[in-house]
C-alpha positions, 0 to 999 in steps of 0.5 A: 536301960535298954528298953524305951517305953513304946508301942506299935513301933513308936519309940518317941513323940512325933508331932502330927502336922495338924493346925488344931491338935486334939486333946490326947485323951480324945484322940485315944478315946480315954478318960482323964482318969484312965490307967496306964494299962487302959491307955496302952490298950486303946493305943495298941488297937488304934496303932494297928488300925491306922498303921501306914502299912495297912492303909497305903491307899489312905493318906488320912490314916497316916495322919491319924496314925501320927496323931494316935502315936503322938497322943500316946507319947504324952499320955504314956510318960508320967511326967509329960502327962502331968505337964499336959494336965497342968499346962497343955500343949505349951509345956509339951512343946518346950521339951521338943519332939523327935523325928520318926519315919516308917521305913516300910513306907518309903520309896527308894529315893527317900530311903536313900536320904533317910540313910544319908541323914542316919550316917550324918548322926541325925536321930531318925526314929523308925517305926516297926512294920505293921505286919511284924506287929500284927503277926505277933498279936495273932501269935503267928510268928516263929519263936526260937528258944534262947537258953539262959547263958547261951547265944544265937547268931543270925541275919534278919531281913530289913523290916522283918524280925526274929523271935526268941523265947527266954525261959527263966526259973524262980531263982533266976528271976529273983537275981535279974536277967540281962538280954543283950544284942551285938553286931560285929557288922555294925548293922542297925537293928531293934531289940524288942520285948513282947508281953503275953496277950490274953488272946495268945499272941504277943504285944510290944512292950519295949524296944531299944534301938542299937547304938554304936559302941566301939567297933560294934553296934549293941543294944540291951535290956535288964530286968533287975527288981528295982526301978531302972532307967533308960537314957534317951539321948534325943530328948534334948536334940531340938534344945541343942539345935536352938540353944547349946546351953539349954541342951546341957540343962536338958541332958539328964532329962533323957534318963526315963523310968523304964516301964518293966523293971522285972521279969517273973519266972516263966517264958518271955518273948524277945525279938531282934528287928532288922532296921537297916535301910538296904541290907540285912542285919547281922546279930548275936543275941544272948541272955544272961543271969545277973548274978554275975553282975551283982556288984555292977547292979548295985553300982548302977542303982547308986549312980542312977540315984545320983543322976536323978538327984543331980537332974533335980538340982540342975532344974533349980540351977537352971532357974538361978543361971537364967536369972544370973545370965539375964542380970549379967547381960543387964550389967554388960549392956550398961557397961557398954552404954556407960563407957559410950556416954563417958567417951562422948562427954570427954570428947565434948570437953576436949572440943570445948577446951580446944576452942579456948586454947587453940582458937583464942591464942591466935587472936591474942597473938595477932593483936599483940603483933598489931599493937607492937607494930603500931608503937614502933611506927609512932616512935620512928615516924616524924610528923609534920606537926599534926601527930596522932598523939599530939596531946602526949607531953613527951611526943609534944616536947620532941615535936617542938624540938625537931621544929626548932632544929629544922627552922634553925638549920633552914636559917643557917643554910639560908645565910650561907646561901646569901653569903 
């Protein structure tokens, strides 16, 4: 839906820079069994009391304002309140926080940096000027009529607001109302809805930041007599920065129930707030009866119910996925370790085999050659009578024969000489 649940210009949580965070119930001075209305009333008073616009010379007020806004962001959200009641700040911190700044309290240089971040797509939430909120609460704002079925165009200065009254009949209230704002100039703005205050003024109840849609920026609120939801795209911004997979599981958590789902017959107050950093915001606002969107409303109701069921399924699936992922990581690590162990064992085996095959063959071959050389030498050597193997019968016979032959030859030679 169009219509983030917010008060005092805080559209989302902003963690205060405090070492020890105080109990949100203590900050707002409410009890744990306080109703939503009591929490809202307490917040409104404190938000205006500590708003930076009204306490420019008091830096402590700015920190108190952040603390009040942060506490209200917890207690105004049923799911966050339940998580805090059960587990304290740890459960809230796990969901992440949004960045939020007050443009009216920034200097020129800081405003330029904020504008740059906005251009780059960084989700920077901006608070609404305390002057606008106070004037609305006092009932001193100028309100222009916006008839059902008509549109009004205009330009609103930065950190200022144009107020409009939409009067609806009983029949139109039963059918539902859609209020939307577009800007062909792609201006940045907020669409605001105010509730009537008992004192005659108006209290901020809903706000919707403009978003780019094609060649225009737009924002819308619809009141259709059944629970409608808004999609806060910044819910998983921190999760996405830390873990893209976690961001997927948090994606549907951004679907939050809108505080106001129907309007009764009578006059209702809306406003267009200039949220541009440097220039005026051009806009066109119109209010239409939802009778022309009957088929669309049924489709919306059905698809949102499907998303809610899918969100529940994803919460369960995330647990299964994390367990399976942890198991996969475990077996993957074991696979790598086992592969390394097997490679090392095979390497050691190859090394041992090499010591047997390569090293031993060289030793044996050298010994054979030596023995062969020795045998050849024994057979070719002519001993002088003292052979190393003189005990061998064959060699002994050979030795005698050679000796006799030598002796016979010598005698023959001697005879010839004598002759």
